[in-house]
mmCIF file of the N, C-alpha and C atoms, coordinates in Angstrom:
data_MODEL
# 
_entry.id   MODEL 
# 
loop_
_atom_site.group_PDB 
_atom_site.id 
_atom_site.type_symbol 
_atom_site.label_atom_id 
_atom_site.label_alt_id 
_atom_site.label_comp_id 
_atom_site.label_asym_id 
_atom_site.label_entity_id 
_atom_site.label_seq_id 
_atom_site.pdbx_PDB_ins_code 
_atom_site.Cartn_x 
_atom_site.Cartn_y 
_atom_site.Cartn_z 
_atom_site.occupancy 
_atom_site.B_iso_or_equiv 
_atom_site.pdbx_formal_charge 
_atom_site.auth_seq_id 
_atom_site.auth_comp_id 
_atom_site.auth_asym_id 
_atom_site.auth_atom_id 
_atom_site.pdbx_PDB_model_num 
ATOM 1   N N  . LEU A 1 1  ? 88.551 42.703 32.692 1.00 0.00 ? 1  LEU A N  1 
ATOM 2   C CA . LEU A 1 1  ? 89.343 43.196 33.803 1.00 0.00 ? 1  LEU A CA 1 
ATOM 3   C C  . LEU A 1 1  ? 89.114 42.329 35.046 1.00 0.00 ? 1  LEU A C  1 
ATOM 4   N N  . THR A 1 2  ? 87.873 41.916 35.241 1.00 0.00 ? 2  THR A N  1 
ATOM 5   C CA . THR A 1 2  ? 87.552 41.116 36.426 1.00 0.00 ? 2  THR A CA 1 
ATOM 6   C C  . THR A 1 2  ? 88.301 39.792 36.424 1.00 0.00 ? 2  THR A C  1 
ATOM 7   N N  . TYR A 1 3  ? 88.325 39.106 35.286 1.00 0.00 ? 3  TYR A N  1 
ATOM 8   C CA . TYR A 1 3  ? 89.011 37.820 35.268 1.00 0.00 ? 3  TYR A CA 1 
ATOM 9   C C  . TYR A 1 3  ? 90.524 37.988 35.394 1.00 0.00 ? 3  TYR A C  1 
ATOM 10  N N  . LYS A 1 4  ? 91.072 39.062 34.866 1.00 0.00 ? 4  LYS A N  1 
ATOM 11  C CA . LYS A 1 4  ? 92.507 39.302 35.022 1.00 0.00 ? 4  LYS A CA 1 
ATOM 12  C C  . LYS A 1 4  ? 92.852 39.634 36.467 1.00 0.00 ? 4  LYS A C  1 
ATOM 13  N N  . ALA A 1 5  ? 91.967 40.349 37.151 1.00 0.00 ? 5  ALA A N  1 
ATOM 14  C CA . ALA A 1 5  ? 92.196 40.637 38.569 1.00 0.00 ? 5  ALA A CA 1 
ATOM 15  C C  . ALA A 1 5  ? 92.272 39.336 39.354 1.00 0.00 ? 5  ALA A C  1 
ATOM 16  N N  . GLY A 1 6  ? 91.458 38.358 38.965 1.00 0.00 ? 6  GLY A N  1 
ATOM 17  C CA . GLY A 1 6  ? 91.491 37.058 39.617 1.00 0.00 ? 6  GLY A CA 1 
ATOM 18  C C  . GLY A 1 6  ? 92.827 36.355 39.481 1.00 0.00 ? 6  GLY A C  1 
ATOM 19  N N  . TRP A 1 7  ? 93.524 36.579 38.381 1.00 0.00 ? 7  TRP A N  1 
ATOM 20  C CA . TRP A 1 7  ? 94.847 35.982 38.189 1.00 0.00 ? 7  TRP A CA 1 
ATOM 21  C C  . TRP A 1 7  ? 95.812 36.424 39.282 1.00 0.00 ? 7  TRP A C  1 
ATOM 22  N N  . TYR A 1 8  ? 95.635 37.662 39.746 1.00 0.00 ? 8  TYR A N  1 
ATOM 23  C CA . TYR A 1 8  ? 96.552 38.251 40.718 1.00 0.00 ? 8  TYR A CA 1 
ATOM 24  C C  . TYR A 1 8  ? 95.943 38.349 42.109 1.00 0.00 ? 8  TYR A C  1 
ATOM 25  N N  . ASP A 1 9  ? 94.837 37.631 42.303 1.00 0.00 ? 9  ASP A N  1 
ATOM 26  C CA . ASP A 1 9  ? 94.135 37.623 43.585 1.00 0.00 ? 9  ASP A CA 1 
ATOM 27  C C  . ASP A 1 9  ? 93.749 39.042 44.023 1.00 0.00 ? 9  ASP A C  1 
ATOM 28  N N  . LYS A 1 10 ? 93.245 39.823 43.069 1.00 0.00 ? 10 LYS A N  1 
ATOM 29  C CA . LYS A 1 10 ? 92.797 41.197 43.316 1.00 0.00 ? 10 LYS A CA 1 
ATOM 30  C C  . LYS A 1 10 ? 91.299 41.284 43.102 1.00 0.00 ? 10 LYS A C  1 
ATOM 31  N N  . GLU A 1 11 ? 90.697 42.320 43.627 1.00 0.00 ? 11 GLU A N  1 
ATOM 32  C CA . GLU A 1 11 ? 89.265 42.535 43.495 1.00 0.00 ? 11 GLU A CA 1 
ATOM 33  C C  . GLU A 1 11 ? 89.017 43.797 42.675 1.00 0.00 ? 11 GLU A C  1 
ATOM 34  N N  . VAL A 1 12 ? 88.058 43.756 41.795 1.00 0.00 ? 12 VAL A N  1 
ATOM 35  C CA . VAL A 1 12 ? 87.656 44.931 41.024 1.00 0.00 ? 12 VAL A CA 1 
ATOM 36  C C  . VAL A 1 12 ? 86.441 45.536 41.716 1.00 0.00 ? 12 VAL A C  1 
ATOM 37  N N  . VAL A 1 13 ? 86.533 46.813 42.038 1.00 0.00 ? 13 VAL A N  1 
ATOM 38  C CA . VAL A 1 13 ? 85.422 47.527 42.662 1.00 0.00 ? 13 VAL A CA 1 
ATOM 39  C C  . VAL A 1 13 ? 84.912 48.539 41.637 1.00 0.00 ? 13 VAL A C  1 
ATOM 40  N N  . LEU A 1 14 ? 83.637 48.450 41.326 1.00 0.00 ? 14 LEU A N  1 
ATOM 41  C CA . LEU A 1 14 ? 83.047 49.350 40.336 1.00 0.00 ? 14 LEU A CA 1 
ATOM 42  C C  . LEU A 1 14 ? 82.211 50.418 41.025 1.00 0.00 ? 14 LEU A C  1 
ATOM 43  N N  . ALA A 1 15 ? 82.440 51.661 40.623 1.00 0.00 ? 15 ALA A N  1 
ATOM 44  C CA . ALA A 1 15 ? 81.605 52.755 41.113 1.00 0.00 ? 15 ALA A CA 1 
ATOM 45  C C  . ALA A 1 15 ? 80.360 52.829 40.237 1.00 0.00 ? 15 ALA A C  1 
ATOM 46  N N  . ASP A 1 16 ? 79.246 53.173 40.834 1.00 0.00 ? 16 ASP A N  1 
ATOM 47  C CA . ASP A 1 16 ? 78.022 53.395 40.080 1.00 0.00 ? 16 ASP A CA 1 
ATOM 48  C C  . ASP A 1 16 ? 78.289 54.485 39.047 1.00 0.00 ? 16 ASP A C  1 
ATOM 49  N N  . LYS A 1 17 ? 77.686 54.372 37.869 1.00 0.00 ? 17 LYS A N  1 
ATOM 50  C CA . LYS A 1 17 ? 77.970 55.344 36.810 1.00 0.00 ? 17 LYS A CA 1 
ATOM 51  C C  . LYS A 1 17 ? 77.542 56.764 37.173 1.00 0.00 ? 17 LYS A C  1 
ATOM 52  N N  . TYR A 1 18 ? 76.711 56.918 38.179 1.00 0.00 ? 18 TYR A N  1 
ATOM 53  C CA . TYR A 1 18 ? 76.283 58.251 38.613 1.00 0.00 ? 18 TYR A CA 1 
ATOM 54  C C  . TYR A 1 18 ? 77.051 58.741 39.848 1.00 0.00 ? 18 TYR A C  1 
ATOM 55  N N  . TYR A 1 19 ? 78.047 57.982 40.297 1.00 0.00 ? 19 TYR A N  1 
ATOM 56  C CA . TYR A 1 19 ? 78.842 58.407 41.455 1.00 0.00 ? 19 TYR A CA 1 
ATOM 57  C C  . TYR A 1 19 ? 79.595 59.685 41.082 1.00 0.00 ? 19 TYR A C  1 
ATOM 58  N N  . PRO A 1 20 ? 79.450 60.750 41.860 1.00 0.00 ? 20 PRO A N  1 
ATOM 59  C CA . PRO A 1 20 ? 80.008 62.056 41.477 1.00 0.00 ? 20 PRO A CA 1 
ATOM 60  C C  . PRO A 1 20 ? 81.490 62.228 41.842 1.00 0.00 ? 20 PRO A C  1 
ATOM 61  N N  . SER A 1 21 ? 82.348 61.355 41.353 1.00 0.00 ? 21 SER A N  1 
ATOM 62  C CA . SER A 1 21 ? 83.758 61.394 41.749 1.00 0.00 ? 21 SER A CA 1 
ATOM 63  C C  . SER A 1 21 ? 84.449 62.713 41.407 1.00 0.00 ? 21 SER A C  1 
ATOM 64  N N  . THR A 1 22 ? 84.067 63.347 40.301 1.00 0.00 ? 22 THR A N  1 
ATOM 65  C CA . THR A 1 22 ? 84.709 64.608 39.928 1.00 0.00 ? 22 THR A CA 1 
ATOM 66  C C  . THR A 1 22 ? 83.977 65.826 40.481 1.00 0.00 ? 22 THR A C  1 
ATOM 67  N N  . GLN A 1 23 ? 82.786 65.639 41.011 1.00 0.00 ? 23 GLN A N  1 
ATOM 68  C CA . GLN A 1 23 ? 81.988 66.756 41.519 1.00 0.00 ? 23 GLN A CA 1 
ATOM 69  C C  . GLN A 1 23 ? 81.954 66.825 43.039 1.00 0.00 ? 23 GLN A C  1 
ATOM 70  N N  . ARG A 1 24 ? 82.435 65.781 43.711 1.00 0.00 ? 24 ARG A N  1 
ATOM 71  C CA . ARG A 1 24 ? 82.395 65.699 45.171 1.00 0.00 ? 24 ARG A CA 1 
ATOM 72  C C  . ARG A 1 24 ? 83.744 66.138 45.744 1.00 0.00 ? 24 ARG A C  1 
ATOM 73  N N  . CYS A 1 25 ? 83.712 66.939 46.788 1.00 0.00 ? 25 CYS A N  1 
ATOM 74  C CA . CYS A 1 25 ? 84.938 67.357 47.462 1.00 0.00 ? 25 CYS A CA 1 
ATOM 75  C C  . CYS A 1 25 ? 85.427 66.204 48.339 1.00 0.00 ? 25 CYS A C  1 
ATOM 76  N N  . SER A 1 26 ? 86.651 65.769 48.112 1.00 0.00 ? 26 SER A N  1 
ATOM 77  C CA . SER A 1 26 ? 87.190 64.659 48.899 1.00 0.00 ? 26 SER A CA 1 
ATOM 78  C C  . SER A 1 26 ? 87.543 65.095 50.317 1.00 0.00 ? 26 SER A C  1 
ATOM 79  N N  . ASP A 1 27 ? 87.564 66.391 50.593 1.00 0.00 ? 27 ASP A N  1 
ATOM 80  C CA . ASP A 1 27 ? 87.836 66.885 51.950 1.00 0.00 ? 27 ASP A CA 1 
ATOM 81  C C  . ASP A 1 27 ? 86.572 66.963 52.805 1.00 0.00 ? 27 ASP A C  1 
ATOM 82  N N  . CYS A 1 28 ? 85.521 67.603 52.283 1.00 0.00 ? 28 CYS A N  1 
ATOM 83  C CA . CYS A 1 28 ? 84.324 67.831 53.110 1.00 0.00 ? 28 CYS A CA 1 
ATOM 84  C C  . CYS A 1 28 ? 83.086 67.063 52.642 1.00 0.00 ? 28 CYS A C  1 
ATOM 85  N N  . GLY A 1 29 ? 83.109 66.519 51.412 1.00 0.00 ? 29 GLY A N  1 
ATOM 86  C CA . GLY A 1 29 ? 81.977 65.749 50.916 1.00 0.00 ? 29 GLY A CA 1 
ATOM 87  C C  . GLY A 1 29 ? 80.933 66.554 50.154 1.00 0.00 ? 29 GLY A C  1 
ATOM 88  N N  . HIS A 1 30 ? 81.120 67.860 50.043 1.00 0.00 ? 30 HIS A N  1 
ATOM 89  C CA . HIS A 1 30 ? 80.163 68.693 49.302 1.00 0.00 ? 30 HIS A CA 1 
ATOM 90  C C  . HIS A 1 30 ? 80.111 68.245 47.852 1.00 0.00 ? 30 HIS A C  1 
ATOM 91  N N  . ILE A 1 31 ? 78.899 68.127 47.284 1.00 0.00 ? 31 ILE A N  1 
ATOM 92  C CA . ILE A 1 31 ? 78.728 67.714 45.890 1.00 0.00 ? 31 ILE A CA 1 
ATOM 93  C C  . ILE A 1 31 ? 78.203 68.892 45.087 1.00 0.00 ? 31 ILE A C  1 
ATOM 94  N N  . LYS A 1 32 ? 78.935 69.238 44.030 1.00 0.00 ? 32 LYS A N  1 
ATOM 95  C CA . LYS A 1 32 ? 78.525 70.343 43.161 1.00 0.00 ? 32 LYS A CA 1 
ATOM 96  C C  . LYS A 1 32 ? 77.347 69.911 42.297 1.00 0.00 ? 32 LYS A C  1 
ATOM 97  N N  . THR A 1 33 ? 76.397 70.828 42.118 1.00 0.00 ? 33 THR A N  1 
ATOM 98  C CA . THR A 1 33 ? 75.233 70.555 41.281 1.00 0.00 ? 33 THR A CA 1 
ATOM 99  C C  . THR A 1 33 ? 74.975 71.762 40.382 1.00 0.00 ? 33 THR A C  1 
ATOM 100 N N  . GLY A 1 34 ? 74.137 71.571 39.398 1.00 0.00 ? 34 GLY A N  1 
ATOM 101 C CA . GLY A 1 34 ? 73.727 72.672 38.522 1.00 0.00 ? 34 GLY A CA 1 
ATOM 102 C C  . GLY A 1 34 ? 74.882 73.351 37.824 1.00 0.00 ? 34 GLY A C  1 
ATOM 103 N N  . ASP A 1 35 ? 74.887 74.681 37.846 1.00 0.00 ? 35 ASP A N  1 
ATOM 104 C CA . ASP A 1 35 ? 75.927 75.425 37.139 1.00 0.00 ? 35 ASP A CA 1 
ATOM 105 C C  . ASP A 1 35 ? 77.248 75.481 37.895 1.00 0.00 ? 35 ASP A C  1 
ATOM 106 N N  . GLU A 1 36 ? 77.335 74.840 39.067 1.00 0.00 ? 36 GLU A N  1 
ATOM 107 C CA . GLU A 1 36 ? 78.603 74.735 39.785 1.00 0.00 ? 36 GLU A CA 1 
ATOM 108 C C  . GLU A 1 36 ? 79.441 73.556 39.295 1.00 0.00 ? 36 GLU A C  1 
ATOM 109 N N  . LYS A 1 37 ? 78.814 72.642 38.547 1.00 0.00 ? 37 LYS A N  1 
ATOM 110 C CA . LYS A 1 37 ? 79.512 71.438 38.093 1.00 0.00 ? 37 LYS A CA 1 
ATOM 111 C C  . LYS A 1 37 ? 80.707 71.777 37.207 1.00 0.00 ? 37 LYS A C  1 
ATOM 112 N N  . ILE A 1 38 ? 81.735 70.941 37.307 1.00 0.00 ? 38 ILE A N  1 
ATOM 113 C CA . ILE A 1 38 ? 82.927 71.098 36.487 1.00 0.00 ? 38 ILE A CA 1 
ATOM 114 C C  . ILE A 1 38 ? 82.788 70.227 35.253 1.00 0.00 ? 38 ILE A C  1 
ATOM 115 N N  . GLY A 1 39 ? 83.030 70.795 34.092 1.00 0.00 ? 39 GLY A N  1 
ATOM 116 C CA . GLY A 1 39 ? 83.010 70.040 32.848 1.00 0.00 ? 39 GLY A CA 1 
ATOM 117 C C  . GLY A 1 39 ? 84.393 70.025 32.239 1.00 0.00 ? 39 GLY A C  1 
ATOM 118 N N  . LEU A 1 40 ? 84.496 69.497 31.040 1.00 0.00 ? 40 LEU A N  1 
ATOM 119 C CA . LEU A 1 40 ? 85.793 69.461 30.365 1.00 0.00 ? 40 LEU A CA 1 
ATOM 120 C C  . LEU A 1 40 ? 86.311 70.859 30.050 1.00 0.00 ? 40 LEU A C  1 
ATOM 121 N N  . ASP A 1 41 ? 85.419 71.824 30.005 1.00 0.00 ? 41 ASP A N  1 
ATOM 122 C CA . ASP A 1 41 ? 85.835 73.205 29.761 1.00 0.00 ? 41 ASP A CA 1 
ATOM 123 C C  . ASP A 1 41 ? 85.924 74.014 31.056 1.00 0.00 ? 41 ASP A C  1 
ATOM 124 N N  . GLY A 1 42 ? 85.916 73.330 32.192 1.00 0.00 ? 42 GLY A N  1 
ATOM 125 C CA . GLY A 1 42 ? 86.022 74.002 33.482 1.00 0.00 ? 42 GLY A CA 1 
ATOM 126 C C  . GLY A 1 42 ? 84.654 74.344 34.043 1.00 0.00 ? 42 GLY A C  1 
ATOM 127 N N  . ASP A 1 43 ? 84.630 75.294 34.926 1.00 0.00 ? 43 ASP A N  1 
ATOM 128 C CA . ASP A 1 43 ? 83.401 75.749 35.566 1.00 0.00 ? 43 ASP A CA 1 
ATOM 129 C C  . ASP A 1 43 ? 83.108 77.146 35.038 1.00 0.00 ? 43 ASP A C  1 
ATOM 130 N N  . GLN A 1 44 ? 82.086 77.253 34.237 1.00 0.00 ? 44 GLN A N  1 
ATOM 131 C CA . GLN A 1 44 ? 81.776 78.524 33.584 1.00 0.00 ? 44 GLN A CA 1 
ATOM 132 C C  . GLN A 1 44 ? 81.334 79.595 34.573 1.00 0.00 ? 44 GLN A C  1 
ATOM 133 N N  . LYS A 1 45 ? 80.625 79.215 35.626 1.00 0.00 ? 45 LYS A N  1 
ATOM 134 C CA . LYS A 1 45 ? 80.121 80.183 36.603 1.00 0.00 ? 45 LYS A CA 1 
ATOM 135 C C  . LYS A 1 45 ? 81.254 80.852 37.368 1.00 0.00 ? 45 LYS A C  1 
ATOM 136 N N  . HIS A 1 46 ? 82.227 80.047 37.808 1.00 0.00 ? 46 HIS A N  1 
ATOM 137 C CA . HIS A 1 46 ? 83.310 80.571 38.649 1.00 0.00 ? 46 HIS A CA 1 
ATOM 138 C C  . HIS A 1 46 ? 84.623 80.750 37.898 1.00 0.00 ? 46 HIS A C  1 
ATOM 139 N N  . LYS A 1 47 ? 84.598 80.463 36.590 1.00 0.00 ? 47 LYS A N  1 
ATOM 140 C CA . LYS A 1 47 ? 85.762 80.661 35.716 1.00 0.00 ? 47 LYS A CA 1 
ATOM 141 C C  . LYS A 1 47 ? 86.987 79.876 36.173 1.00 0.00 ? 47 LYS A C  1 
ATOM 142 N N  . THR A 1 48 ? 86.787 78.622 36.563 1.00 0.00 ? 48 THR A N  1 
ATOM 143 C CA . THR A 1 48 ? 87.913 77.770 36.931 1.00 0.00 ? 48 THR A CA 1 
ATOM 144 C C  . THR A 1 48 ? 88.341 76.942 35.724 1.00 0.00 ? 48 THR A C  1 
ATOM 145 N N  . LYS A 1 49 ? 89.554 76.423 35.776 1.00 0.00 ? 49 LYS A N  1 
ATOM 146 C CA . LYS A 1 49 ? 90.095 75.603 34.698 1.00 0.00 ? 49 LYS A CA 1 
ATOM 147 C C  . LYS A 1 49 ? 89.568 74.184 34.825 1.00 0.00 ? 49 LYS A C  1 
ATOM 148 N N  . HIS A 1 50 ? 89.640 73.432 33.731 1.00 0.00 ? 50 HIS A N  1 
ATOM 149 C CA . HIS A 1 50 ? 89.101 72.071 33.730 1.00 0.00 ? 50 HIS A CA 1 
ATOM 150 C C  . HIS A 1 50 ? 89.897 71.114 34.611 1.00 0.00 ? 50 HIS A C  1 
ATOM 151 N N  . ASN A 1 51 ? 91.159 71.422 34.902 1.00 0.00 ? 51 ASN A N  1 
ATOM 152 C CA . ASN A 1 51 ? 91.984 70.495 35.673 1.00 0.00 ? 51 ASN A CA 1 
ATOM 153 C C  . ASN A 1 51 ? 92.098 70.863 37.157 1.00 0.00 ? 51 ASN A C  1 
ATOM 154 N N  . GLU A 1 52 ? 91.350 71.846 37.612 1.00 0.00 ? 52 GLU A N  1 
ATOM 155 C CA . GLU A 1 52 ? 91.417 72.200 39.025 1.00 0.00 ? 52 GLU A CA 1 
ATOM 156 C C  . GLU A 1 52 ? 90.055 72.016 39.683 1.00 0.00 ? 52 GLU A C  1 
ATOM 157 N N  . TYR A 1 53 ? 90.099 71.591 40.933 1.00 0.00 ? 53 TYR A N  1 
ATOM 158 C CA . TYR A 1 53 ? 88.880 71.423 41.710 1.00 0.00 ? 53 TYR A CA 1 
ATOM 159 C C  . TYR A 1 53 ? 88.938 72.425 42.856 1.00 0.00 ? 53 TYR A C  1 
ATOM 160 N N  . ILE A 1 54 ? 87.937 73.268 42.932 1.00 0.00 ? 54 ILE A N  1 
ATOM 161 C CA . ILE A 1 54 ? 87.812 74.219 44.034 1.00 0.00 ? 54 ILE A CA 1 
ATOM 162 C C  . ILE A 1 54 ? 86.471 73.958 44.698 1.00 0.00 ? 54 ILE A C  1 
ATOM 163 N N  . CYS A 1 55 ? 86.499 73.671 45.985 1.00 0.00 ? 55 CYS A N  1 
ATOM 164 C CA . CYS A 1 55 ? 85.261 73.430 46.721 1.00 0.00 ? 55 CYS A CA 1 
ATOM 165 C C  . CYS A 1 55 ? 84.698 74.769 47.179 1.00 0.00 ? 55 CYS A C  1 
ATOM 166 N N  . TYR A 1 56 ? 83.443 75.010 46.830 1.00 0.00 ? 56 TYR A N  1 
ATOM 167 C CA . TYR A 1 56 ? 82.808 76.273 47.202 1.00 0.00 ? 56 TYR A CA 1 
ATOM 168 C C  . TYR A 1 56 ? 82.231 76.214 48.608 1.00 0.00 ? 56 TYR A C  1 
ATOM 169 N N  . GLU A 1 57 ? 82.346 75.057 49.252 1.00 0.00 ? 57 GLU A N  1 
ATOM 170 C CA . GLU A 1 57 ? 81.850 74.889 50.620 1.00 0.00 ? 57 GLU A CA 1 
ATOM 171 C C  . GLU A 1 57 ? 82.976 75.082 51.634 1.00 0.00 ? 57 GLU A C  1 
ATOM 172 N N  . CYS A 1 58 ? 84.094 74.340 51.464 1.00 0.00 ? 58 CYS A N  1 
ATOM 173 C CA . CYS A 1 58 ? 85.182 74.409 52.454 1.00 0.00 ? 58 CYS A CA 1 
ATOM 174 C C  . CYS A 1 58 ? 86.414 75.163 51.956 1.00 0.00 ? 58 CYS A C  1 
ATOM 175 N N  . GLY A 1 59 ? 86.457 75.478 50.646 1.00 0.00 ? 59 GLY A N  1 
ATOM 176 C CA . GLY A 1 59 ? 87.573 76.245 50.100 1.00 0.00 ? 59 GLY A CA 1 
ATOM 177 C C  . GLY A 1 59 ? 88.768 75.412 49.663 1.00 0.00 ? 59 GLY A C  1 
ATOM 178 N N  . ALA A 1 60 ? 88.673 74.090 49.709 1.00 0.00 ? 60 ALA A N  1 
ATOM 179 C CA . ALA A 1 60 ? 89.781 73.231 49.294 1.00 0.00 ? 60 ALA A CA 1 
ATOM 180 C C  . ALA A 1 60 ? 90.093 73.456 47.819 1.00 0.00 ? 60 ALA A C  1 
ATOM 181 N N  . ILE A 1 61 ? 91.384 73.476 47.488 1.00 0.00 ? 61 ILE A N  1 
ATOM 182 C CA . ILE A 1 61 ? 91.837 73.628 46.112 1.00 0.00 ? 61 ILE A CA 1 
ATOM 183 C C  . ILE A 1 61 ? 92.775 72.474 45.815 1.00 0.00 ? 61 ILE A C  1 
ATOM 184 N N  . MET A 1 62 ? 92.466 71.717 44.741 1.00 0.00 ? 62 MET A N  1 
ATOM 185 C CA . MET A 1 62 ? 93.305 70.575 44.393 1.00 0.00 ? 62 MET A CA 1 
ATOM 186 C C  . MET A 1 62 ? 93.159 70.244 42.913 1.00 0.00 ? 62 MET A C  1 
ATOM 187 N N  . ASP A 1 63 ? 93.999 69.365 42.440 1.00 0.00 ? 63 ASP A N  1 
ATOM 188 C CA . ASP A 1 63 ? 93.897 68.868 41.080 1.00 0.00 ? 63 ASP A CA 1 
ATOM 189 C C  . ASP A 1 63 ? 92.608 68.064 40.948 1.00 0.00 ? 63 ASP A C  1 
ATOM 190 N N  . ARG A 1 64 ? 91.878 68.254 39.863 1.00 0.00 ? 64 ARG A N  1 
ATOM 191 C CA . ARG A 1 64 ? 90.585 67.580 39.685 1.00 0.00 ? 64 ARG A CA 1 
ATOM 192 C C  . ARG A 1 64 ? 90.728 66.062 39.647 1.00 0.00 ? 64 ARG A C  1 
ATOM 193 N N  . ASP A 1 65 ? 91.768 65.561 38.981 1.00 0.00 ? 65 ASP A N  1 
ATOM 194 C CA . ASP A 1 65 ? 91.969 64.117 38.912 1.00 0.00 ? 65 ASP A CA 1 
ATOM 195 C C  . ASP A 1 65 ? 92.333 63.534 40.271 1.00 0.00 ? 65 ASP A C  1 
ATOM 196 N N  . GLU A 1 66 ? 93.174 64.231 41.027 1.00 0.00 ? 66 GLU A N  1 
ATOM 197 C CA . GLU A 1 66 ? 93.546 63.752 42.364 1.00 0.00 ? 66 GLU A CA 1 
ATOM 198 C C  . GLU A 1 66 ? 92.333 63.727 43.286 1.00 0.00 ? 66 GLU A C  1 
ATOM 199 N N  . ASN A 1 67 ? 91.463 64.710 43.162 1.00 0.00 ? 67 ASN A N  1 
ATOM 200 C CA . ASN A 1 67 ? 90.230 64.731 43.940 1.00 0.00 ? 67 ASN A CA 1 
ATOM 201 C C  . ASN A 1 67 ? 89.353 63.536 43.583 1.00 0.00 ? 67 ASN A C  1 
ATOM 202 N N  . ALA A 1 68 ? 89.216 63.260 42.283 1.00 0.00 ? 68 ALA A N  1 
ATOM 203 C CA . ALA A 1 68 ? 88.389 62.134 41.838 1.00 0.00 ? 68 ALA A CA 1 
ATOM 204 C C  . ALA A 1 68 ? 88.953 60.807 42.329 1.00 0.00 ? 68 ALA A C  1 
ATOM 205 N N  . VAL A 1 69 ? 90.270 60.654 42.273 1.00 0.00 ? 69 VAL A N  1 
ATOM 206 C CA . VAL A 1 69 ? 90.897 59.412 42.767 1.00 0.00 ? 69 VAL A CA 1 
ATOM 207 C C  . VAL A 1 69 ? 90.650 59.245 44.256 1.00 0.00 ? 69 VAL A C  1 
ATOM 208 N N  . ALA A 1 70 ? 90.780 60.310 45.023 1.00 0.00 ? 70 ALA A N  1 
ATOM 209 C CA . ALA A 1 70 ? 90.528 60.231 46.469 1.00 0.00 ? 70 ALA A CA 1 
ATOM 210 C C  . ALA A 1 70 ? 89.078 59.814 46.736 1.00 0.00 ? 70 ALA A C  1 
ATOM 211 N N  . ASN A 1 71 ? 88.147 60.330 45.934 1.00 0.00 ? 71 ASN A N  1 
ATOM 212 C CA . ASN A 1 71 ? 86.740 59.954 46.099 1.00 0.00 ? 71 ASN A CA 1 
ATOM 213 C C  . ASN A 1 71 ? 86.514 58.486 45.739 1.00 0.00 ? 71 ASN A C  1 
ATOM 214 N N  . LEU A 1 72 ? 87.162 58.011 44.691 1.00 0.00 ? 72 LEU A N  1 
ATOM 215 C CA . LEU A 1 72 ? 87.009 56.602 44.312 1.00 0.00 ? 72 LEU A CA 1 
ATOM 216 C C  . LEU A 1 72 ? 87.669 55.669 45.325 1.00 0.00 ? 72 LEU A C  1 
ATOM 217 N N  . LEU A 1 73 ? 88.805 56.077 45.864 1.00 0.00 ? 73 LEU A N  1 
ATOM 218 C CA . LEU A 1 73 ? 89.447 55.262 46.901 1.00 0.00 ? 73 LEU A CA 1 
ATOM 219 C C  . LEU A 1 73 ? 88.586 55.178 48.164 1.00 0.00 ? 73 LEU A C  1 
ATOM 220 N N  . ALA A 1 74 ? 87.804 56.215 48.417 1.00 0.00 ? 74 ALA A N  1 
ATOM 221 C CA . ALA A 1 74 ? 86.917 56.215 49.591 1.00 0.00 ? 74 ALA A CA 1 
ATOM 222 C C  . ALA A 1 74 ? 85.837 55.133 49.473 1.00 0.00 ? 74 ALA A C  1 
ATOM 223 N N  . LEU A 1 75 ? 85.552 54.692 48.249 1.00 0.00 ? 75 LEU A N  1 
ATOM 224 C CA . LEU A 1 75 ? 84.582 53.617 48.053 1.00 0.00 ? 75 LEU A CA 1 
ATOM 225 C C  . LEU A 1 75 ? 85.071 52.304 48.655 1.00 0.00 ? 75 LEU A C  1 
ATOM 226 N N  . LEU A 1 76 ? 86.374 52.155 48.773 1.00 0.00 ? 76 LEU A N  1 
ATOM 227 C CA . LEU A 1 76 ? 86.950 50.919 49.298 1.00 0.00 ? 76 LEU A CA 1 
ATOM 228 C C  . LEU A 1 76 ? 86.790 50.795 50.806 1.00 0.00 ? 76 LEU A C  1 
ATOM 229 N N  . ASN A 1 77 ? 86.536 51.881 51.467 1.00 0.00 ? 77 ASN A N  1 
ATOM 230 C CA . ASN A 1 77 ? 86.434 51.866 52.932 1.00 0.00 ? 77 ASN A CA 1 
ATOM 231 C C  . ASN A 1 77 ? 85.012 51.827 53.401 1.00 0.00 ? 77 ASN A C  1 
# 
C-alpha cells in the first residue's frame, strides 16, 4: 500500500494496533474500557447493537464505523 500511495503522491498513515478507534468517542474523547467495550456482538452490559456507538460519558449516539473513521481521521491532525 505504501509504494502504491507513492505513485499518487499520497501518504499512508498507520494507527498503532492498540489505538482505540472503535472504543473512543469522537465527540468527547471518552474511551470505553472493561465491560463497556463494544465487540462484534455489541455491548453486553448496556445491550447495544454491534453497529451503534453510544458514549456513556457525553451521550453521543452514532454509527460505530462512522465513529471509528472520525477517530482515525483525527490522527491526521
